[in-house]
C-alpha positions in Angstrom: 126.8 38.9 183.9 125.2 41.9 183.8 122.4 42.7 186.4 120.1 45.6 186.8 116.8 46.9 187.5 115.1 44.2 185.0 117.3 41.3 187.2 115.7 42.1 190.3 112.3 41.8 189.0 113.3 38.6 187.7 114.2 37.6 191.0 110.7 38.6 192.3 112.0 42.0 193.2 109.9 44.9 192.8 110.9 49.2 193.2 109.4 50.8 195.7 106.4 53.6 194.1 107.5 57.1 195.0 105.0 58.9 197.3 105.4 55.8 199.6 105.7 56.0 203.5 108.8 56.6 203.7 108.8 59.3 201.4 105.8 60.5 203.3 107.6 60.5 206.4 111.2 62.1 204.5 113.1 60.3 206.9 117.0 62.2 206.7 120.0 59.9 207.1 123.7 61.1 207.9 126.6 59.5 208.6 129.4 61.1 211.4 132.2 59.5 212.0 134.1 58.8 215.7 134.7 62.8 216.1 131.0 63.7 215.7 131.8 64.9 212.1 129.3 64.5 209.6 131.1 62.5 206.7 127.5 61.9 204.8 124.5 63.9 204.0 121.9 62.6 202.3 119.2 64.6 200.1 116.3 64.2 202.6 118.5 65.5 205.2 119.1 69.1 203.1 115.4 68.8 202.7 114.5 68.3 206.7 117.8 70.6 208.1 117.9 73.0 205.2 121.9 72.8 205.0 123.4 71.9 201.6 126.1 68.8 201.5 128.6 71.2 200.9 127.6 73.5 204.1 127.6 70.4 206.2 130.1 67.7 204.9 133.3 67.8 207.2 131.6 69.6 210.4 130.9 68.6 213.4 127.3 67.8 214.2 126.8 69.3 217.1 127.9 72.5 216.4 125.5 73.3 213.4 122.4 71.4 214.5 121.7 71.8 218.3 121.8 74.5 220.6 124.3 75.4 223.0 121.5 74.4 226.3 121.6 70.6 224.6 125.4 70.7 223.7 126.8 68.2 226.4 123.4 66.0 226.3 124.3 65.1 222.5 127.7 64.9 222.8 127.1 62.8 226.3 124.6 60.5 224.2 126.9 60.0 221.5 129.6 58.8 223.0 127.5 56.3 224.8 126.0 54.8 221.2 129.4 54.7 220.1 131.0 53.2 223.0 128.5 50.9 223.5 127.2 50.0 220.1 123.2 50.1 221.4 120.9 52.2 219.1 119.1 55.3 221.1 115.7 56.8 219.7 114.2 59.7 220.6 112.8 63.1 220.2 115.2 65.7 220.0 114.9 70.0 219.2 117.1 70.6 216.1 118.0 73.8 214.7 117.2 74.3 210.7 119.4 76.7 209.0 117.0 79.6 209.2 117.2 80.0 212.6 114.0 78.1 214.0 113.5 74.8 216.4 112.2 71.2 215.3 111.4 68.6 217.2 113.0 65.7 215.4 112.8 62.0 215.8 115.9 60.4 215.8 117.1 57.3 215.7 121.0 56.8 216.1 123.4 53.4 216.1 126.8 52.3 215.5 128.3 51.6 212.3 131.5 49.5 211.4 133.4 49.5 208.1 135.4 46.8 206.3 138.7 48.3 208.1 136.8 47.9 211.9 136.5 51.6 211.9 133.3 53.0 213.5 130.6 55.6 212.0 127.8 56.5 213.6 124.3 56.8 211.3 121.7 58.7 212.2 117.8 58.3 210.9 115.6 61.7 211.7 111.4 62.4 210.2 110.0 65.5 211.2 108.2 64.9 214.7 105.3 66.4 213.8 104.8 64.8 210.4 105.6 61.6 212.6 103.0 62.2 215.0 100.4 62.9 212.3 100.9 59.1 210.8 100.9 57.7 213.8 97.8 59.4 214.6 96.4 58.9 211.1 97.7 54.6 211.8 95.7 54.7 215.6 92.6 56.3 214.0 92.5 53.8 210.7 93.0 50.2 213.2 90.9 51.7 216.0 88.3 52.4 212.7 88.6 49.0 211.2 88.8 46.8 214.8 85.7 48.7 216.4 83.8 49.4 213.5 80.1 47.2 213.0 80.9 46.8 209.3 82.7 43.8 208.3 86.1 44.4 206.8 88.5 42.1 205.0 91.6 42.8 202.7 92.3 40.4 199.9 95.4 39.9 197.8 94.9 39.6 193.7 94.4 35.9 193.9 91.3 36.4 196.5 92.6 34.7 199.2 92.2 36.9 202.2 95.0 38.7 204.2 92.9 40.5 206.9 89.3 40.5 208.4 88.8 42.3 211.0 86.7 41.2 214.5 83.5 42.6 213.2 83.6 40.5 209.9 84.7 37.3 212.9 81.7 38.3 214.6 79.6 37.7 210.6 81.0 34.8 209.4 81.5 32.9 213.5 84.9 32.0 212.4 88.0 33.8 213.8 90.5 36.2 211.8 93.0 33.1 211.4 90.8 30.7 210.1 89.9 33.6 206.9 93.4 34.1 206.4 94.9 32.7 203.2 91.5 31.2 202.3 88.8 32.0 199.7 85.2 33.0 199.8 84.0 29.8 199.0 86.5 27.7 201.6 85.2 30.6 204.2 81.5 30.5 203.7 80.3 27.3 201.3 76.7 28.6 201.9 76.6 31.5 199.8 77.1 32.3 196.3 80.6 32.0 195.9 80.8 32.5 192.5 79.2 35.1 191.5 80.8 37.1 194.4 84.5 36.3 193.2 83.1 37.2 189.5 82.3 40.7 190.6 85.2 40.7 192.9 87.5 39.8 189.5 85.4 42.6 187.5 86.5 44.8 190.4 90.1 44.0 190.2 90.4 44.6 186.4 88.3 47.7 185.6 89.1 49.4 189.2 85.2 50.2 189.3 83.9 49.8 192.6 80.9 47.8 193.1 78.7 48.7 196.2 75.6 47.5 198.2 75.3 44.6 196.4 73.5 42.0 198.4 73.4 38.8 199.2 71.7 36.2 201.2 72.8 32.7 202.9 74.0 31.4 205.9 76.8 31.0 208.1 78.8 29.2 210.7 77.8 31.5 213.2 74.2 30.7 212.8 74.1 27.2 210.0 70.6 27.1 210.3 69.7 30.7 210.0 69.0 32.7 206.4 70.5 36.0 206.9 71.4 39.1 204.6 74.5 41.3 203.5 75.2 44.5 201.5 78.8 44.1 200.1 80.6 46.6 198.6 84.1 45.5 196.6 86.9 48.4 196.2 90.1 47.6 194.4 93.3 48.8 196.5 96.0 50.6 194.9 99.2 52.1 196.3 100.5 55.7 195.5 102.3 53.9 191.7 99.2 52.5 190.5 100.3 49.4 191.9 97.3 46.5 192.4 97.3 45.6 195.8 94.1 43.8 196.2 90.2 43.9 196.7 88.9 45.9 200.1 85.5 44.1 200.7 82.6 45.9 203.4 79.9 43.9 204.6 76.9 45.2 206.2 74.3 43.5 208.1 70.8 44.3 206.7 68.9 40.6 208.0 66.5 42.7 209.2 65.8 44.5 206.5 66.0 41.2 203.8 63.3 39.7 206.3 61.3 42.2 206.4 61.1 42.4 202.3 60.5 38.6 202.5 57.8 38.5 204.5 55.8 41.5 202.8 56.8 39.2 200.0 55.3 36.4 201.3 52.3 38.3 202.3 51.7 39.9 199.0 51.7 36.0 198.0 49.4 34.8 200.4 46.9 37.7 199.3 47.3 37.2 195.5 46.8 33.7 196.6 43.7 34.1 198.6 42.4 36.8 195.7 43.2 33.9 193.4 41.2 31.3 195.4 38.0 33.8 195.7 38.2 33.7 192.0 38.6 29.9 191.0 36.7 27.9 194.1 33.0 27.5 193.9 32.6 28.2 189.9 29.9 25.6 190.5 27.4 24.0 193.1 29.2 20.6 192.2 30.3 19.2 195.2 33.3 17.4 194.1 34.3 20.3 191.5 34.7 22.3 194.1 36.4 20.4 196.8 39.2 19.3 193.4 39.0 23.6 193.2 40.4 24.1 196.9 42.9 21.4 196.3 44.1 22.6 193.2 44.7 26.1 194.9 46.9 24.6 197.1 49.2 23.4 195.2 52.0 23.8 194.6 51.8 27.2 195.9 51.3 25.8 199.7 51.6 21.6 199.7 52.8 19.3 196.9 49.7 17.0 197.4 46.4 18.1 198.7 43.7 15.9 199.6 39.9 17.6 200.7 37.8 14.7 202.8 34.1 15.1 204.2 32.0 13.5 207.1 30.0 11.2 205.5 27.4 11.6 207.9 27.7 15.6 206.5 26.6 14.7 202.9 24.3 12.4 204.2 22.7 15.4 206.5 23.3 14.3 209.7 25.0 15.5 212.9 28.7 16.1 212.1 30.6 14.9 214.6 29.7 11.7 216.4 31.6 9.5 219.1 33.7 6.2 217.7 35.8 6.6 214.3 34.8 8.5 212.3 33.7 7.5 208.6 35.3 10.5 206.2 34.2 10.3 202.3 37.4 11.9 200.2 36.1 14.1 197.9 39.3 15.3 195.9 43.2 14.8 196.1 45.5 16.7 193.7 49.4 16.6 193.4 52.1 18.9 191.5 53.3 15.5 189.7 52.9 11.7 189.9 53.6 11.0 193.3 53.3 7.8 195.7 51.1 10.0 198.2 48.4 10.0 195.7 47.8 6.3 195.9 48.6 6.2 199.6 45.3 8.2 200.4 41.7 7.5 199.9 40.2 7.5 196.1 37.5 10.2 195.5 34.5 9.2 196.3 35.8 6.3 198.7 34.8 6.4 202.4 37.0 5.2 205.3 36.8 4.9 209.1 39.6 6.9 211.1 39.9 6.2 214.7 40.4 8.7 217.3 44.1 8.7 217.1 44.5 9.8 213.6 45.2 12.9 212.8 42.4 13.8 210.4 40.3 13.0 213.4 41.6 14.8 215.9 41.5 17.9 213.4 37.9 17.5 213.3 36.7 16.6 216.3 38.8 19.9 217.7 37.9 22.0 214.7 41.6 22.9 215.0 44.4 22.8 212.8 46.9 20.3 213.1 50.2 20.6 211.7 53.6 18.7 212.2 56.7 19.8 210.9 58.7 16.8 211.1 57.4 13.7 209.8 58.5 9.9 211.6 57.3 6.4 211.2 54.9 7.1 214.2 53.2 10.4 213.0 53.2 8.9 209.3 51.1 5.6 211.1 49.0 8.5 212.5 47.9 10.1 209.1 47.8 6.9 206.7 44.6 4.4 206.9 47.1 1.7 207.0 50.3 0.4 206.9 50.7 0.3 203.3 49.7 3.9 203.0 52.7 4.8 205.6 54.9 3.0 203.8 53.6 4.8 200.4 54.2 8.3 202.5 57.9 7.4 203.7 58.4 6.2 199.9 57.4 9.5 198.6 59.7 11.3 200.9 56.5 12.9 203.2 58.4 15.1 205.7 55.8 18.4 206.5 51.8 17.6 207.2 49.4 20.1 208.1 45.4 19.4 208.7 43.1 22.2 208.4 39.5 22.0 209.2 36.5 22.7 207.0 33.8 25.1 208.6 30.6 26.6 207.3 28.0 28.3 209.4 29.3 26.6 212.5 29.4 22.9 211.3 32.6 21.0 210.5 31.9 19.7 207.6 35.7 17.6 206.9 39.1 19.3 206.4 42.0 20.1 203.9 44.8 17.6 204.3 48.4 19.0 202.7 51.6 17.3 203.0 55.1 18.5 201.5 57.5 15.8 199.4 59.4 17.7 197.1 59.5 21.5 199.0 61.9 21.2 201.9 60.9 23.5 204.1 58.3 22.5 207.0 55.3 23.8 207.6 55.6 27.6 209.5 52.6 29.1 211.6 52.2 31.0 208.6 51.5 28.4 206.4 48.8 27.4 208.7 47.1 30.4 208.8 47.1 30.9 205.2 45.6 27.2 205.1 43.1 28.4 206.8 42.1 31.3 205.2 41.6 29.3 201.9 40.0 26.2 204.0 37.5 28.8 205.5 36.6 30.9 202.3 36.4 27.2 200.3 34.4 26.1 203.2 31.4 27.8 202.0 31.3 27.0 198.6 32.3 22.9 199.7 28.9 23.5 202.0 27.0 25.4 199.6 27.6 22.6 197.0 26.9 20.5 199.8 23.3 21.5 200.7 22.9 22.2 196.7 23.2 18.3 196.2 21.0 17.6 199.4 18.0 19.5 197.4 18.6 18.3 194.3 18.6 14.7 195.4 15.2 15.4 197.2 14.1 17.0 194.2 14.9 14.4 192.0 13.4 11.6 194.2 10.2 13.7 194.6 10.1 13.9 190.8 11.2 10.2 190.4 8.2 9.5 193.1 5.4 11.2 191.0 6.5 10.2 187.7 4.4 6.7 186.4 6.7 4.0 187.4 5.3 1.6 185.4 3.3 1.5 182.4 1.0 -1.2 181.0 0.6 -0.4 177.1 -3.2 0.8 176.8 -5.6 -0.9 174.2 -4.1 -0.6 170.5 -0.5 1.2 171.5 2.6 0.4 172.5 4.9 2.7 174.3 8.4 3.4 175.7 9.5 6.5 177.8 12.5 7.9 179.3 12.9 11.0 181.7 16.5 12.4 182.3 17.1 14.8 185.1 19.9 17.4 184.7 23.2 16.9 185.1 24.8 17.4 188.3 25.7 20.7 188.2 22.4 22.3 187.6 18.8 22.0 189.5 15.9 19.3 188.7 13.5 20.5 186.8 9.5 20.3 187.0 9.1 18.0 183.2 7.2 14.9 183.1 5.2 12.8 181.4 2.1 10.3 181.8 -0.2 7.4 180.0 -3.9 7.7 181.1 -6.1 5.0 180.1 -9.7 6.6 179.9 -13.0 5.0 179.2 -14.2 3.0 176.2 -10.3 2.1 175.4 -9.2 5.6 174.8 -5.7 6.5 176.1 -4.4 10.1 176.9 -0.4 10.9 176.7 0.7 13.8 178.2 4.0 15.4 178.2 4.9 18.6 180.4 7.3 21.0 181.7 7.0 23.5 184.4 9.0 26.4 184.7 11.8 26.6 187.1 13.8 24.2 189.1 13.8 22.7 192.9 11.5 20.9 195.1 9.4 23.9 194.1 9.0 23.2 190.0 9.6 19.3 191.4 6.2 19.6 193.5 4.3 21.6 191.0 4.5 18.9 188.5 3.3 16.2 190.9 0.1 18.9 191.4 -0.7 19.1 187.9 -0.2 15.1 187.1 -2.5 14.5 190.1 -5.1 16.8 188.5 -4.4 16.4 185.0 -5.3 12.5 185.6 -8.3 13.3 187.7 -9.5 15.7 184.8 -8.7 13.3 182.6 -11.1 11.0 183.6 -14.5 13.0 183.5 -14.1 12.4 179.8 -13.4 16.1 178.9 -11.9 17.2 175.0 -7.9 18.1 175.7 -8.7 21.7 175.2 -11.0 21.9 178.2 -8.2 19.1 180.2 -6.1 22.6 179.5 -8.3 25.2 180.4 -8.9 23.5 183.6 -5.0 23.1 184.3 -4.8 26.8 183.4 -6.6 27.7 186.6 -4.8 25.6 188.6 -1.2 26.5 187.8 -2.2 30.0 188.2 -2.9 29.2 191.7 0.7 27.6 192.4 4.5 28.0 192.8 5.5 28.6 190.0 3.1 29.6 188.2 3.6 28.2 184.9 4.1 25.0 183.0 3.7 23.9 179.0 1.5 21.0 178.0 0.6 19.1 175.4 -2.4 16.8 175.5 -3.0 14.0 173.1 -6.1 11.7 173.4 -5.9 7.8 170.9 -9.4 6.1 170.5 -8.2 3.3 168.9 -12.2 2.6 168.0 -12.3 5.6 165.8 -8.6 5.3 164.5 -8.3 9.2 165.0 -6.0 11.0 167.6 -7.2 14.7 168.9 -4.8 16.9 170.3 -4.2 20.3 172.4 -0.7 22.7 173.4 -0.4 24.9 176.1 2.8 26.5 174.7 4.6 23.6 174.0 6.6 22.1 171.5 4.3 19.9 168.4 4.6 16.5 168.7 6.0 15.0 165.6 3.9 12.1 163.7 5.4 9.3 162.0 3.0 7.7 159.2 4.0 4.2 158.7 5.9 4.7 155.6 5.9 8.2 155.2 8.0 11.1 156.2 8.3 12.4 159.9 6.5 15.7 160.3 5.5 18.3 163.2 1.5 18.7 164.0 0.3 22.0 163.1 -1.3 23.0 166.4 -2.7 26.0 167.5 0.5 27.3 170.0 -1.9 27.9 172.9 -0.5 30.1 175.8 1.3 28.3 178.8 -0.5 26.9 181.6 -0.8 30.0 184.5 -1.2 33.0 181.9 -4.9 32.7 181.8 -7.7 34.4 179.8 -6.4 32.7 177.0 -8.7 29.9 174.9 -7.1 26.4 174.0 -8.3 24.5 171.0 -8.3 20.9 169.6 -7.0 19.3 166.4 -8.2 16.1 165.0 -5.5 13.9 163.0 -6.1 10.4 161.5 -3.2 7.9 163.4 -3.7 4.1 162.2 -1.8 1.1 162.4 1.9 1.8 162.4 1.8 5.2 163.0 4.3 6.7 165.8 3.6 10.1 167.9 6.6 11.3 169.5 5.7 13.9 172.9 8.6 15.4 174.3 9.9 18.5 176.3 12.5 21.0 175.5 15.3 19.6 177.2 15.8 17.3 174.6 16.0 19.2 171.7 17.3 22.9 172.6 20.8 24.2 173.4 21.8 27.6 174.0 24.1 27.7 170.8 21.6 26.7 168.1 18.5 27.5 166.9 15.4 25.8 168.0 14.1 25.6 164.3 17.7 23.9 163.5 17.5 21.0 166.2 13.8 20.0 165.3 15.1 19.7 161.8 17.6 17.4 162.9 15.0 16.1 165.2 13.3 14.9 162.5 16.3 13.3 160.3 17.1 11.1 162.9 13.1 9.5 163.1 13.1 8.9 159.3 15.2 6.0 160.1 13.1 3.8 162.2 14.7 1.7 164.9 14.5 -1.7 165.4 12.1 -0.8 168.6 10.3 2.0 170.9 12.3 1.5 173.5 15.8 1.7 171.1 13.9 5.5 169.3 14.1 7.0 172.9 17.8 5.5 173.5 19.0 7.0 169.9 17.4 10.2 170.7 19.0 10.9 174.0 22.2 9.8 172.4 21.8 12.1 170.0 19.9 14.7 170.9 20.7 15.9 174.3 22.9 18.7 175.2 26.1 17.0 176.5 26.2 20.2 179.3 22.6 18.4 180.7 21.7 21.9 181.8 17.7 20.7 181.6 15.6 17.8 182.5 14.0 15.4 179.4 10.6 13.7 179.4 10.4 11.9 176.4 7.4 9.5 175.3 6.5 7.8 172.0 3.5 5.7 170.6 3.2 3.4 168.0 -0.4 2.0 166.8 -0.1 -1.4 166.9 -1.1 -3.9 163.6 
């Protein structure tokens, strides 16, 4: 069988590389017979002591290597080793061929060959070199053991060979629990796949990867996120053979947490800035509440509901004794969620007893935070047992309620619930929710006050309009009033049908410039004045002249008006206008047309005379009076809109009521930004 190095490699034996530890130490070997003569002499012995083999072999070792003063001691030690067979080790001064003396570390032992003869083997290394190696090794061991940096050595299969005490403390595992295991087996909380991929790259390339940051949890603190800066280095021996991987870990948890906190702070500021832009875009109460809920989802919660005290909406003192009647304004969820079914639907009011968390939040004007929810707490959030079951089904596990406070008054609360986000609400979340609630509460209160003012103005407006007008002599009349949409203030539009002497009838439509309670009040005063002036038997131009003087003293001081008087006996109608859109005349069987009237200045301008126009109005003829809210839009010119009005009136409706409905349906701006007053009259046959 042929043997050799190739066979040895196949058996798992590897040649030691040059420059290994023995080469560094320069260990010399020599063999002496029982008389002390040198019979074997290694090249390292020649390098250490200077004698070539020809100069050393066959000579008494003591004669050439030991000073005279140590001769006796050397012979005694040699005799003890040869007689007892026990090895001797120590440091001994040896003479070099050049005459100098050096301390050499010796290890002597007895050998026996196959014939029973004894020999002495001496192994020697330079003492200074050995001390350097020992100091370096001791320093390395101390550094590794006492270093605050976690250190580990892994083999080529990425299994741990060694771990220092710092790493044991970091991981919460002993060195023995590390040995033979891979990263994922020791620390399953970390992203072990990514770490091992990086290790394979270092093994393959030999290029270190330095300061790669990882975060996760370890058995040392299984409930706390920590962070480390990991560096990976490939270990090669002096011959270039890959031994494995050296891993160093420096804990940077404080910096990681500071950076995370800074990022959270930036996120909070961004969310607050976003809320400043998104909340309060209108004076619509429900829309403002929904905007608040939408800002918090999903950034802060998975489901958000905005609730307001019913008494606040009705203008009464907010927090009262006993159960609180709370009205839901908005609910928003990040996805379809049973929590939505558990909550009160928007527009619905429900009583909540003193044991409910939202009641506590509103009464104390302080946040209520429940990081972890159980069945008992869920029952104190929900309005009933069914809702509590839905909350549990949805996986609701954390709750936060923050009061909505504006101008020192508690309006209600925003309720936040987490189902998908696994983290509980924290103090930071509570602070952030409080910031959002504080900003939104002003918008909600403004919308509430605006609604109250609008409803007051609308109530006043409607109370001043004619509730019912009996068809006057010779006329059939239909009318409509529609206020501006909820996002806009009520204006001062009005209409009136006034019976006069001798069977005549005054038809009036007007529009006070401005909106709100003042406009409604001005409208009421002008309507009263118009009724009074009409009964004096004045002509339309004279009535408008007196109204012009009255309007100048009102607030707001301007209005438009069209005033028409129908005389059934004469079959005529006399009209005057003050800056108002012209009425439409629809002769029986004829084409609708706008009356050509002197435009006149709006009421309140003063100093501008008004004039009348008289035209025939016979059986079947119709007259349409209206305010600009019927025809004006923000993106179409008024002439085009008036043409549309005339086009609609070409097709007669079965009744005047249906005409009113169709005109409003077809013409009115969908945005509803202005009031509409509409009056349609038809001369009876």
